[in-house]
C-alpha positions in Angstrom: 39.5 -20.3 -67.5 39.9 -19.4 -63.9 38.9 -15.9 -65.1 36.2 -17.1 -67.1 34.6 -19.5 -64.4 35.0 -16.4 -62.1 33.1 -14.0 -64.3 30.4 -16.3 -64.7 29.9 -16.9 -60.8 30.0 -13.3 -60.4 27.3 -12.8 -63.2 25.0 -15.6 -61.5 25.6 -13.9 -58.1 24.7 -10.6 -59.7 21.6 -12.0 -61.3 20.6 -13.5 -58.1 20.9 -10.2 -56.2 18.6 -8.6 -58.7 16.1 -11.4 -58.6 15.9 -10.9 -55.1 15.5 -7.3 -55.2 12.9 -7.4 -58.2 10.9 -9.3 -55.5 11.0 -6.7 -53.2 8.2 -3.8 -52.9 9.4 -0.5 -53.3 8.0 0.3 -49.8 10.3 -2.3 -48.4 13.1 -0.9 -50.3 12.7 2.4 -48.6 12.4 0.5 -45.2 15.8 -1.6 -45.9 17.5 1.5 -46.2 16.4 3.0 -42.9 17.1 -0.6 -41.1 20.6 -0.5 -42.7 21.4 2.8 -41.2 20.1 1.9 -38.1 21.9 -1.4 -37.8 25.2 0.2 -39.3 25.3 2.9 -36.5 27.1 1.5 -33.5 25.4 1.4 -30.1 27.5 -0.7 -28.1 28.2 0.3 -24.5 32.0 0.2 -25.1 32.2 2.7 -28.4 28.9 3.3 -29.3 26.2 6.0 -29.3 22.5 5.5 -28.7 21.9 9.0 -28.9 23.5 9.5 -32.6 21.3 6.6 -33.4 17.9 8.4 -32.0 19.4 11.5 -33.8 18.8 9.7 -37.0 15.5 7.9 -36.6 14.3 11.4 -35.5 15.3 13.0 -38.6 13.6 10.4 -40.4 10.2 11.1 -38.9 10.8 14.8 -39.0 11.2 14.6 -42.9 7.9 12.5 -42.7 6.1 15.8 -41.5 6.5 15.2 -37.7 6.6 18.3 -36.0 9.6 19.0 -33.7 7.7 18.8 -30.5 6.5 15.5 -31.2 10.0 13.9 -31.8 12.3 14.4 -28.7 15.6 13.1 -28.2 15.9 12.8 -24.4 19.6 12.5 -23.0 20.6 12.1 -19.5 23.2 14.7 -18.7 25.7 12.3 -17.0 25.6 9.8 -19.9 25.6 11.9 -23.2 25.8 8.7 -25.5 22.7 7.0 -24.0 20.2 9.3 -25.5 16.6 7.9 -26.0 13.8 9.0 -28.9 10.2 9.4 -27.7 7.8 10.5 -30.6 4.0 10.7 -30.9 1.5 10.5 -33.5 -1.4 12.3 -31.7 -4.7 10.5 -31.6 -8.3 12.0 -32.0 -9.3 10.8 -28.4 -7.6 12.8 -25.7 -8.8 11.1 -23.3 -7.6 7.6 -24.3 -4.3 6.7 -23.2 -1.6 6.0 -25.8 -0.2 2.8 -27.0 3.4 2.4 -26.5 5.9 0.9 -29.5 9.0 0.1 -27.6 12.4 -1.2 -28.7 16.0 -0.7 -27.6 18.8 1.0 -29.5 21.6 -0.5 -28.0 23.2 -3.9 -29.0 25.6 -6.6 -27.6 29.3 -6.3 -27.9 30.8 -7.8 -31.3 34.3 -8.6 -31.8 35.1 -8.7 -35.5 37.6 -11.1 -35.4 35.4 -13.9 -34.1 32.3 -13.1 -36.7 32.6 -14.4 -40.4 31.3 -11.0 -41.7 31.6 -7.6 -40.1 29.2 -7.3 -37.3 28.3 -3.8 -38.1 27.9 -3.9 -41.7 24.3 -5.2 -42.6 25.1 -8.2 -45.2 22.3 -10.0 -46.8 23.0 -13.3 -48.0 21.1 -16.4 -48.7 18.0 -14.9 -47.5 19.1 -13.6 -44.2 20.3 -10.3 -42.7 23.7 -10.6 -40.6 24.4 -8.0 -38.5 24.9 -7.4 -34.9 21.5 -6.0 -34.0 19.9 -7.3 -37.1 17.2 -9.3 -34.9 17.9 -7.8 -31.4 16.7 -5.5 -31.4 17.0 -3.1 -34.2 14.5 -5.0 -36.3 11.5 -3.9 -34.1 13.1 -0.5 -33.4 13.3 0.1 -37.5 9.8 -1.3 -38.0 8.1 0.9 -35.5 10.3 3.9 -36.7 8.9 3.0 -40.3 5.4 2.3 -39.2 5.3 5.9 -37.6 6.6 7.5 -40.9 3.7 5.3 -43.1 0.9 6.3 -40.4 1.8 9.8 -41.3 2.4 9.9 -44.9 -1.0 7.6 -45.0 -2.7 10.3 -43.5 -3.9 7.8 -40.8 -5.6 9.4 -37.8 -5.9 6.8 -34.8 -8.3 6.9 -32.0 -5.4 6.5 -29.4 -1.9 8.5 -29.8 0.9 6.1 -31.0 3.9 6.8 -28.8 7.3 5.5 -30.1 9.9 4.9 -27.4 13.4 3.8 -28.4 15.6 3.5 -25.6 19.4 2.6 -24.6 20.7 0.3 -22.1 18.5 -2.9 -22.0 21.7 -5.1 -22.9 23.5 -3.5 -20.1 21.0 -2.3 -17.4 23.4 -3.0 -14.8 25.2 0.0 -15.8 22.3 2.1 -17.1 18.7 1.4 -18.4 16.8 3.9 -20.4 13.4 2.8 -19.5 13.9 3.1 -16.2 15.2 6.4 -16.3 12.5 7.8 -18.7 10.1 6.3 -16.0 11.6 8.2 -13.2 12.5 11.3 -15.3 9.9 11.6 -18.1 7.0 9.8 -16.7 4.2 11.7 -18.4 5.9 10.3 -21.8 5.8 6.9 -20.5 2.0 6.8 -19.8 0.1 4.4 -22.0 -2.6 2.0 -22.2 -0.3 -1.0 -22.8 3.3 -1.6 -24.5 4.4 -3.6 -27.5 7.8 -4.7 -27.1 10.4 -7.5 -28.0 10.3 -11.2 -26.5 8.5 -13.2 -28.9 8.3 -13.7 -32.3 7.2 -17.0 -34.3 8.8 -20.3 -34.4 10.2 -22.0 -37.8 11.0 -25.7 -38.0 14.1 -26.9 -39.7 12.5 -26.5 -43.1 11.6 -23.2 -42.6 7.9 -24.0 -42.1 6.0 -21.6 -39.7 5.0 -23.7 -36.6 3.4 -20.9 -34.3 3.2 -17.3 -33.8 4.1 -16.2 -30.1 2.9 -13.4 -27.8 4.8 -13.1 -24.4 2.9 -12.2 -21.6 5.0 -11.7 -18.5 8.8 -12.7 -17.8 11.1 -14.0 -14.9 12.7 -11.5 -12.8 16.7 -11.7 -12.4 18.2 -11.8 -9.1 21.6 -12.9 -8.0 22.4 -13.7 -4.5 25.7 -14.1 -2.6 26.2 -16.8 -0.4 29.2 -16.2 2.2 30.7 -18.2 4.9 33.7 -17.2 6.9 36.2 -19.2 9.5 39.0 -18.5 11.7 41.0 -21.0 9.3 44.5 -22.2 10.5 47.1 -24.4 9.3 46.3 -26.9 6.4 48.3 -29.7 8.3 45.8 -29.4 11.2 42.4 -29.8 9.2 38.9 -29.5 10.9 35.6 -30.3 9.6 34.2 -27.1 10.2 35.7 -25.7 7.0 34.4 -22.8 5.0 34.8 -24.8 1.8 32.8 -27.7 3.1 30.0 -25.5 4.4 29.7 -23.6 0.9 29.7 -27.0 -0.9 27.2 -28.7 1.0 24.8 -25.7 0.7 25.4 -25.7 -2.7 25.0 -29.4 -3.1 21.7 -29.0 -1.5 20.6 -26.4 -3.9 21.6 -28.4 -6.7 19.0 -31.3 -5.6 16.3 -28.6 -4.9 13.6 -28.1 -7.3 11.1 -24.8 -6.5 7.5 -25.5 -6.9 5.5 -25.5 -10.1 3.3 -22.8 -10.7 1.6 -22.1 -14.0 0.3 -18.9 -14.9 -2.4 -17.9 -17.5 0.6 -17.4 -20.3 2.5 -20.5 -19.5 -0.9 -22.7 -19.0 -2.1 -21.8 -22.5 1.5 -22.2 -23.9 1.6 -25.8 -22.9 -2.2 -26.4 -23.9 -1.1 -25.1 -27.6 2.1 -26.8 -27.8 0.6 -30.2 -26.9 -1.4 -30.0 -30.0 1.5 -28.6 -32.2 3.7 -31.2 -31.2 2.0 -34.2 -30.0 3.2 -37.6 -29.2 4.6 -38.1 -25.5 5.7 -34.4 -25.1 2.6 -33.0 -26.3 0.5 -35.6 -24.0 2.6 -34.4 -21.2 2.1 -30.7 -21.8 -1.4 -31.3 -22.0 -1.5 -33.1 -18.6 0.6 -30.7 -16.9 -1.6 -27.8 -18.3 -4.7 -29.7 -16.5 -3.0 -30.6 -13.4 0.4 -29.3 -12.4 0.7 -32.1 -9.8 0.9 -34.9 -12.2 4.6 -36.1 -11.4 4.8 -38.4 -14.3 4.1 -35.6 -16.7 5.9 -33.2 -15.2 8.8 -35.6 -15.5 8.5 -35.6 -19.2 7.8 -32.2 -19.6 11.2 -30.8 -17.6 13.3 -33.1 -19.9 13.3 -29.5 -22.0 15.5 -27.1 -19.7 13.5 -24.0 -21.1 10.2 -25.7 -20.4 11.4 -26.6 -16.9 12.4 -23.0 -16.2 8.9 -21.7 -17.8 7.1 -23.5 -14.8 9.1 -22.8 -11.6 11.6 -20.4 -10.3 15.2 -21.6 -11.0 18.2 -20.9 -8.8 21.8 -22.1 -9.8 25.2 -21.6 -8.5 27.2 -19.4 -11.2 30.6 -18.6 -9.5 32.4 -19.7 -6.5 35.6 -18.2 -5.1 37.2 -19.5 -1.5 40.5 -19.6 0.3 43.5 -17.4 0.4 46.3 -19.8 0.0 47.2 -23.5 -0.8 48.8 -24.3 2.7 46.1 -22.9 5.0 42.4 -23.7 6.0 40.0 -21.2 4.2 39.0 -18.4 5.9 36.4 -17.3 3.4 34.4 -19.1 0.8 31.4 -17.3 -1.3 29.3 -18.1 -4.6 27.2 -16.2 -6.7 23.6 -17.9 -7.1 21.7 -16.6 -10.0 17.7 -16.8 -9.7 15.2 -16.5 -12.3 11.9 -16.0 -10.6 8.5 -16.0 -11.5 6.6 -13.2 -12.0 4.5 -12.1 -9.0 6.9 -14.0 -6.6 8.7 -11.6 -4.0 12.5 -11.6 -3.9 12.1 -12.1 -0.1 10.2 -15.1 -0.2 12.8 -16.6 -2.6 15.7 -15.7 -0.3 13.8 -17.0 2.6 13.4 -20.6 0.5 17.1 -20.5 -0.2 18.0 -19.8 3.4 15.8 -23.0 4.3 17.4 -25.2 1.5 20.8 -24.2 2.7 20.1 -25.3 6.2 23.3 -23.8 7.6 23.2 -20.8 10.0 26.8 -20.2 8.9 26.0 -19.3 5.5 24.8 -15.7 5.1 22.7 -14.6 2.0 22.2 -11.3 0.4 20.9 -9.7 -2.4 23.3 -8.5 -5.2 22.8 -5.0 -6.8 19.6 -3.3 -7.0 16.7 -5.6 -7.0 14.8 -5.8 -10.3 10.8 -4.7 -10.0 8.4 -7.6 -9.5 4.9 -7.8 -10.9 2.5 -10.3 -12.0 1.9 -11.0 -15.8 -0.2 -8.8 -17.8 -3.8 -10.4 -18.8 -4.5 -11.9 -22.3 -7.8 -10.0 -23.0 -9.7 -10.2 -26.1 -8.6 -6.6 -26.6 -5.1 -7.7 -26.7 -5.5 -11.2 -28.5 -8.4 -10.2 -30.8 -6.3 -8.1 -33.4 -3.5 -10.4 -33.4 -5.5 -13.4 -34.3 -7.3 -11.2 -37.2 -4.1 -10.2 -38.6 -2.4 -13.5 -38.4 -5.2 -15.6 -39.7 -4.9 -13.1 -43.0 -1.3 -13.3 -43.2 -0.7 -16.9 -41.8 -3.9 -19.0 -42.3 -3.5 -22.2 -39.8 -0.7 -20.9 -37.9 -1.7 -21.1 -34.2 -0.9 -18.2 -31.7 0.7 -19.5 -28.9 1.4 -17.4 -25.6 4.4 -17.5 -23.4 6.1 -16.5 -20.5 9.8 -15.2 -21.1 12.5 -17.0 -18.7 15.0 -14.1 -19.6 14.3 -10.3 -19.2 13.6 -7.3 -21.4 12.6 -3.9 -20.6 8.9 -4.7 -19.9 9.8 -5.9 -16.3 10.1 -2.1 -15.6 7.0 -0.8 -17.6 5.2 -3.9 -16.2 5.9 -2.8 -12.7 5.1 0.5 -13.4 1.6 -0.5 -14.3 1.8 -0.4 -18.2 0.9 -4.1 -19.5 3.7 -4.9 -21.5 3.5 -7.7 -24.3 6.2 -9.2 -26.5 5.0 -9.4 -30.1 6.9 -8.9 -33.4 5.5 -11.3 -35.9 9.0 -12.2 -36.9 9.4 -15.8 -37.3 13.2 -17.2 -36.3 14.9 -20.5 -36.6 14.9 -23.0 -33.9 18.5 -22.3 -33.0 17.9 -18.4 -31.8 19.5 -16.9 -34.8 22.8 -15.7 -33.1 21.1 -13.3 -30.7 23.8 -12.2 -28.2 26.1 -14.7 -30.0 28.2 -14.9 -33.4 26.9 -14.3 -36.8 23.5 -13.0 -35.7 20.9 -13.2 -38.3 17.1 -12.7 -39.3 15.4 -14.1 -42.4 14.8 -11.4 -44.9 11.3 -12.8 -45.3 10.9 -12.7 -41.5 11.7 -9.2 -41.2 9.4 -7.8 -44.0 6.4 -9.8 -42.7 6.9 -8.8 -39.0 7.0 -5.0 -40.7 3.4 -5.9 -42.5 2.2 -7.5 -39.5 3.1 -5.0 -36.9 1.8 -2.1 -38.9 -1.4 -3.7 -39.5 -1.9 -4.8 -35.7 -0.9 -1.5 -34.4 -3.8 0.1 -36.5 -6.5 -2.0 -35.1 -5.2 -1.5 -31.7 -4.9 2.5 -32.2 -8.8 2.5 -33.0 -10.1 0.4 -30.0 -12.3 2.0 -27.7 
């Protein structure tokens, strides 16, 4: 009886799989194979190789007819596993700058013991693809590679050259960042009118309905600061109010009570205007009011109940680590803390440091920047030339779904390209679940429908961009 039930269950599963595959177009089957190959090529910092992934994607391009000179795997001599792929489909107008299709090959580490499924085996289950990198960022890397293949086989002759740039190190940029390396060592290959990158997709509601399509224009700058205070210390039986820990604690307490001023840019203002209509109710009314008048205290108080929206409106700095003292029976001779800031685009690091010193109000607290400062640049403009093709294709694919600009409160490789004078936009056309789909976390996933839709969307949008004057 058990065997009969099991056989029946397996038969149903096989029929379901066959039905799902039958609904997949032939071109999607070929794309899925490329996507699977890329996802299952381990590109973690610890044991993976972006160079291997770049070589595999390059081989697909050459098989489609690209000449060797148009497909380059560029590898830093001192980091042989951190190679990048740069491939070009030449345009008909040599004077027109290319369009960059940017994605990163590397992925966040994943512990097999923690995952429900092998993180480095692509598994399709319940309408989702599961794997590390299934969405971040091998979805876009495989879609862009696939599009370059299709443009070649279709005989597409773009006015502007299309330049595919697949890089390494985005997830571990403190160790090495491929975009930064390419900009420094291969700048001619990185020249572009603008770049399309990760950073925004679309949002689904809890029932899987499309709420809005996103475009990212600008992102906050990541910067850590170290706070240090020192003291002669002494025996703990003779305490003094001049205590290193007290100084540090008081400074952190003042930081906790402080809010940087609200500053809306084009992307965040448009975001709140569009989202106010989508959400409605008290939160919608508050967002509309803030977009109209950022000094409306009552509206701001309502909007900042959402931590993400609060972060979109202002620079934020928060204490994330502390270390103090050297013995349980001694007065502390040193106390230090790390303060992590996410700085609005266009604001200088020095101005934020000066503001922190003002907030701490203690000349015994020394404040210094940690690591190499990230580049700072204003957000790219949301022109008609950028928005027009997106609106044209999205109206065809998803009638009635609004396009909503946003500014990322995280960080992508666009911080380097924007600072290099290449306006960079987050755009994927891939709609995600409200919980983020496990990106950087456990059981990362993307809806199969969303991946295939994003593939069609980007293929069409890039064609329109490529023929713009």
